[in-house]
N, C-alpha and C positions, 0 to 999 in steps of 0.2 A: 331751540324749542319751535321758533317760528318756521324753521326749515323742515321740521318734522311734520308739522301741521300742513304746511304747503304740499309736501310730498304725498301725504295721506289723501288730500283733497284731489290732487292730480290722479292718484290711483283710482279713486272712486269715480272720477270723471270719465276715465277711459275704460273702466271695467265693463259697463254695459255694451259698449261698442265691440269689445273683445268678444264677449259672449255672443253677440249678434253675428260676428263674423264666423265664430265656430258653428253657430246654429245653421248659418247660411251655407257653410262648407259641407254640411252633412248631405251625402248624396241622396237624391230622391229615387224611390222605386219606379222604375219605368214599366208601366203596365203593358204598353204596346210591345216594347222589346222583349218582355217576358213571354208574352203570348207568341211572339214570333219564334223565340227559342224553343218553346213547347211544341210548336208546329213542326219546326225543323227536326227536333228529337223524334217526334211521332213518325215523320216521313222516313227518317233514317232507320227507325225500328221496323217499319213496314218494308222498306227496301231490303233490310237484313233478313226478315222472314221470307220474303219472296225469293231471295237468292238461296236461302236454305231449302225451300220447297224445290226449286229448280235443281239444286245439287242433289237432293234426295231422289228426285225422279231420274236424274241422269245415272246415279249410282244403281238404282233398282233396275234400270234398262240394261246396264252392263251385266248385272246378275242374271237377268233373263237370258241374255246372249250366252252367258257362260253355261247355264243349265242346258240350253239347246245343244251346244257343242258337246258337253259331257254325255248327253243322252245318245247323241250320234256315235260317240266313241264306245259307249256301252253296247250299242246295237251291233257294231261291227265285231266287238270282242265276243259277244254272245254267238253271233253267227260262226266265228272261228272255233269256239268251243264245241258247238253242235257238230260241226264237220269233223273235228278231231275225235269227238266222242264216238262217232260212227266207225272211225278208223280203229279205235280201241276195241269196239265190239267185233270188228272183223280180224282182230289180232295183229293189226299192222302197226299199232302204237301201244305204248304202255302208259299207265295212269300218270306217272311222274312227268310225262311229256306235256300234259295240259295244266299242270300245277301253276306255272308262271302266268298262264292266261286267267286262271281262276282268281289268282291274287290280284292281278291287274283289274279284273272286273269288280272285285270287292273294293278295291281302292277308288275306282271310278264312282260306284254307287255311294261310297262314303262321302265323296266330294259333292255329289248331287244332293245328298241329304243335308250336308252342311250349307251348301248354297241356298237350298230352299228355306233353311232356318234364317239365314240372313235376309232373304226376301221378305219373310214374315216380319222380321225386326224393322226392316225399312218401311213396310206398309204401316206398321204400328207407329213408327216415329213420324211418318207423314201425317197420320191422324192427329197426333199430339201437336205438331206445329200448326196445322190448319185450325185446330180447335182453339189453340191459344191465340191465334190471329183474330179469330172472332171474339174471343174473351176480351182482348186488348181494346176492341172497339166500344164495348159496354161492360166494364168490369163490375162485379157485384161490390157494393160498398164495404161489406164486411168479409171480403174474400180471404184476408190474411188473419182473421180473428181466430184464436184457438178454439178448436171444437166447432168450427163453422161447417155447415153442410148445405150443399147446393145440388139440385137435380133438374136438369133441363133436357132439351131434345138431343143435344150432342154429347153431353158428359155428365158425370156425377163426381162431385169434389168433396172430400172430407179433410179438413186441415190438421186434424189430429190433436192430441193433448200430450204434452210432455216430449221427451226426446224419442228419436227413432234410430235404430242401427240395423243394418242388413244382417248382422249376426243373429238377430232374433227371428230370422226366416224360418228356422227349425220349428218354432212354436206354431207358426201359420201353416207350415207343410204338415206338421203332425195333426193339427186340428182337421185339415181338409181330408187327409188320408183316413182318419178315424171316422169321419162323417160320411164319406162317399166311397171308401174302400178302393181308392185308386190314387195314384200320384198327382200332386198339384202340377198342372200343365204349364210349367214355367218356360217362357219363350226367350227371355233374356234375363240373365242373372248377373247383376253388377255391371262392370264396365266390359261391353262387347266390342268386337271389331267394327261393328256398324257405328256405334257411338263414338269410337275413336276417330273413324273416317269422317264423320259429320261434325265432330268437335263439341260433343256434349259430355258432361259429367254424369254418368249413370252408376257410379261406383257404390252408392249407398241406397240403391233401390233395385227392384226386380219387377219384371212384367209377367202377367199370367194370361194365357191365351183363352180367355173366357168372355163371351159377350155379357155385358152388365145386366141384361134383362133375362138371362137364364136362371133356373132355380139355384144351381150351384153357385153362380156369381152372387146372387142375392143373399144366400147363406153366408158366403165368404165375407162379403162387405159388411154384414151384420156383426160377424165375429171381429173384424177389424175395428169397427166403431166401438164395440164393447171394450176393446183393449187400448183405445185411443191412438191406434195406428193410422197415420195419414195415407190417403190413397186418392188417385184420380182414375175413374172408370170411363173409357171412351167407347161410345157406340159406333163410331165410324165418321169418316170426314164428310160423307154424303148421307143425309137422312134416308133410311130405307136400305142402304148398302152396308153390309157388316164387314167389309174388307178393312183389316186393321184393327178391328174391335178388340180391346183387352183391358186389363186392370193393371195400372201402374202403382205398385205398392211402395210407399216412401214419399218424400217430398218431391216436387217437380224438379227435373234436371235443369242445370244451369250450363250456359255455353261457356267453354273455356278458351275458345279462339274464334 
């Protein structure tokens, strides 16, 4: 009995010190270290955006060079066709002799059209990256809240309500066509070659080549809000310059590499 009492007293004697040790061993939150970590992450994000802007500019420059080369080929092919057409009129050649040249010219013009489309996509992507860079410096407090709406000099953002799927694009296109009697000017639908090259997931969104301040865009955005469909409308990377202006329908794209 005495032994039990002695052990009980011994346990009570050392119990507070044990708790104290446990309390002391709890790591303290290092405010300075956390601030440094946040600063490093911010600098890394900024560096990543700067690298992305540089990569996009390089990609766009390569497309400009490709268009120039294709236009020169188209010019030469057109000259050849004109010369051979005169020979046909003189009875020195037949129509089938120029068919290969006509086909080649059509192929080159198709390449020019496709490349110009990718240039538009690159311009629009550049606007998105540069706008998001500005947004990262001073993000609105409720930016991610469902149904939130923002409108400033560079962009208009509506976060939407509920889920969104690109498969619903038919409703958007149908509304626009019924309202304006023309096709919705889609510049990028789903995952494009441009987004693949630059490493962004655009699979569940599409871009519309409309400046946000035009009447058509205003009506379209009103419809999107009425349906709870998320969108971001970009006015351009530089105030007063409409290059790259468009409406991104769907949630913002995420980088996958």
